[in-house]
N, C-alpha and C positions, 0 to 999 in steps of 0.2 A: 113681801112687804118690802117697800122700796129700800134702798140704801142710806140708812143715818150715820153720817159723820160728817165730822168738819165743824163749820161756823153754823150752828142751829139758833137762830136769835129769838130769844123769848119776849115776843112783841107786848107793850104795852097796851092796856085798852081803854078808850078814848071815853072820856065821861063829858058831858055838858057840864055847865055851872051849876045845874040844876042837881046834876049826881045822874042824870039818864045816860046811858049807853048811848053812843055816837057813832055808830055803824061805818058810816060814810066816812069819816075820819080814820077810823080802823082800816077801812079798805085801802085808803092813800097810803097808810103808813107799811101795811102790808108789801104795797108794790114798790115803794122805795127800800125796804129789806131785799126784797128779790132783787131789786136792779142795783143793791150794793154788792151782789156776787154771794150772799148768804145760801147755805147748802141745803137749808131746812128751815123750819118755822114751828115755834111752840106758841101757842098761845091759852090764856087762861092761868098761867103758874105766876108765882110771887112777884116778878116783875110786872103781869099782869094785873095784879090783884084780883085774882082768882078767888081768893076765900071772900070776897065782898059778891061775888056772881050769884044769884038765884039761878035754878036751873034750867030756867027759859032763857035768860040773859047767856050763860052758858054754851046752848045750843046756837043760840043765833052767832055767838062768838064764831065757834068753831065751824057753822057753816060759814059766814064768810069768808074766812081764811082759806077753807077749800076753795070755793066758788072764785076766789081772786087768784090764789097761787098754786092750789092743789093739782095743776094740770103741769106744772114746771115743779114745785117742789113737796116733800113730804113735809105732812102737818101732824104736830103732835097735840093732843089736846090734855091739858093741863089740871087734875082735880086734887083740889085740898080742901075735904071735909073729915068728918067725926065720926062716921059709922061705915060700915062694911056692906051696907044695904045702899045708903047714898053714893056710897063711891061704884057700887053695880050699876043704879038707873043711871049717872052720869055717864059710864063707862058703854053701857049699851046706847044708850043716845051717840057719843061720839063714832062709834062704830058704825050704827045708822044712816048718819051723814057723810062717814067716808073719811075720816081719820085714820091716819097711819100707825098710830100707837098712842098709849098713854102716858102721861109722865104724873106719877102718883104718890103722893106724900104717906107717911105712916098716918093713923088717927093720931090725934096730939092733944086734945083738950083735955088738962090737966092728967086724967089717968092713964098711964102707960101699959099697954098689953104686954104682958109674958111675952119671952119671943116664940113659944109654941101658938100664943093667939095671933103674934104677929107673922107668922107664917102662915097659919091658917088664914088670915085676914086676904094675904095676898094670893095664896092657893083659890078662896071662893071665889075671888075678882077675876083669876084668870079664867077659871072654867065658865064661870057664867057670862063674861064678854067675850071672850075667844079672841081677844086683840092683842097684840104685842104689848109689854110694860116695862117701863123704865121706872124704878124706884126713886122716888126723887127725898134725897137724905139729907132733910135740911133743918128739921125741927130740933132744938137742943134736947129736950128732956125725953124724946122718943127717939135719940139717934142710933142709928143702926151698925154695930160693928162691922168691920170687915169679914171677919167668920161668920157671923148672920146671915150679912149680905151674900157673901159668896155659897152660904148653905140652900139661901132661897134661890139662888140663879142656878143651882145644879137641882134642887128639891121640886121646885114649880115648873113646871112646862108654861111657855108663854112670859115670863118673864127673861126679859132678854138682856137687860142692863140697869145700869145705877148712874144717876145723875149725882155726882158727891159736892156738896155743897161745903159752907162753913170755911175758914181760912187755913184748915191744917193740913199741911202738905203729907207729914207723916202717914195722915190716915189713909190721905189717897194713894200713896207710895205703897203703904201695908194691901190695899184694896186691889192697885195693877198688879201687886207680887202675887197674890195668893188667888185672882181670878184666873181664867182661863182665856185662851186667844178670840176666843169666839164671843166672851161677852163685851158688851157696850158700855165701858166703862168713860163715861164725861166726866170731865173738870166745869166745876161752878167755883173755883178758888180765882176770883175774877182778877185779883191783884196778880196771879202768879200762872197766867195761862201758858208763857212761854216755856218756863219748867215744867208746867202738866204736859204739853206736847211732848215735850222731849224723854219723859219717863214712860210714855206709849198710850195715853189719853187717845180714845178715838174722836176727840173734838170737845166742843165746850157747848152747855148750854146755861149762861150766864148773863147776867142785865148788862155788861159791858157790852157785848156782841148788839145788844138792841141800841145802846147809844151812839156808840163808835163803829158800825160794821164793815165799811170800807177797812179801817185799820185792822181789825180782827182777821177778815179774811186774808190780807196780805201778810197778817203775822202767823196765820196755819199755813198758808203756801211757803213763806220763807224758813218756817219750820220743817216742813216736808221734804223742801228740796235742798236744805243742810246750809240755806245762806245766814247763817248764824251771825253776822256782822248787822243785816238788815234786821233780822229776828229781835237781835237786842235793844236796838234803837228804837223799833217799836214798844216791845215790852216797856221802857222807859217812857216814851210818849203815853202810851197807854195807864200806867201808873199814875203820871200827873193827871188824869183824869179822875182814877176812881178815886183818888187820895183828895180830891177836891168837892167830892159829893156827901152828901149827909146820908150815911146809911140807913137811919130810921126811917129816913123818907127816899129810898132809893126809886121806886116807880115816878114818884114827882119830878126828882131829880134827872130821870131816865128822860122824862116827858118834854122837862125844860130843854136839854141838851139835844134830843130829835128838833124839836121846833127850831133852834137856831141854825140846824141843816136842813128846813125846807118843810119839815112835818106839819101840820094841822095844830092848833093850839088845843090843848086837853089840859083835863083837871084831872085832880087825883080824888079818889071817891070819901066823903069825908068819914071819920076825922080826920084823916091823913090833911096837913095843908100843904099849900106849894111854897117851893122855896122864895126867900125872901130877898130883897133886894143884894143884901151885902153875899148871900150865898151864888146868887146869879151871877155876880162880879168875880166870884173866886171862880165858878163854874166857866163863864166864857172866856175868864184869863188862861185856865188851863188849857182850852181847847185851841187857841189862840198858840199858845206854847206847844202844844202837841201837833201842829201843823194840820188841824183838821179844819176843812172848807165849811165856812159859814155862810150862810145866806143873806143873814141879818146882824 
């Protein structure tokens, strides 16, 4: 497995106005993220509206990412499904295409599996796919505690890390404290990337990285080098952008931000709406205030 560390941008998935996947626009965005200095790419996650993709589209997206940037960057395939069997099928597909790792949510529709069933889910997935797995800890009603996450990391070979989402820095701090040095703990606390890095996160996989990749790479570099004055300023700039977005429409907001920086226009998949004029004005103003270079 190639090294997974730093700024791993969760790409958006481009759809046209009819809702069909637009792979050419996806490829252009992948190149933009690579040239922005990102250290890796994740596709099919929440920012990528992976929950809306059928298995064929999932395979096409992973294949496009690997063909476009896979020789230069590690590619993580996101799996957001509600059964062990479907997770296995998609995991096998991602591996056959050449993905470096999987990013997998717990099953989450309505019924929460108990802890033992959750462990069995990730164990069976790991055994059947034989590809490294990062647990995507994001769904509120199936949120895994730091102790359960660390138990899975210890008991299930090939589960190599956690993407800790939601805004609770205490839970991230507890996970970092309880995990071992070889565990890959990534932050998805978009508003607090800087303190996450200072606490010891191995990097980030978060929507803000796909929206403002150059600023996020600079923040990572400043944090690692101990340039805290620059890191704090970048944190403040990125916080403005994060606060300008409507989080229930986050993928659509990220697509608009990417468009302002030269990426192809792209729509969210229905029923998610595109940001209205008021939201667009607020977002654009925040980018200008954050000193992010716009193409239009």
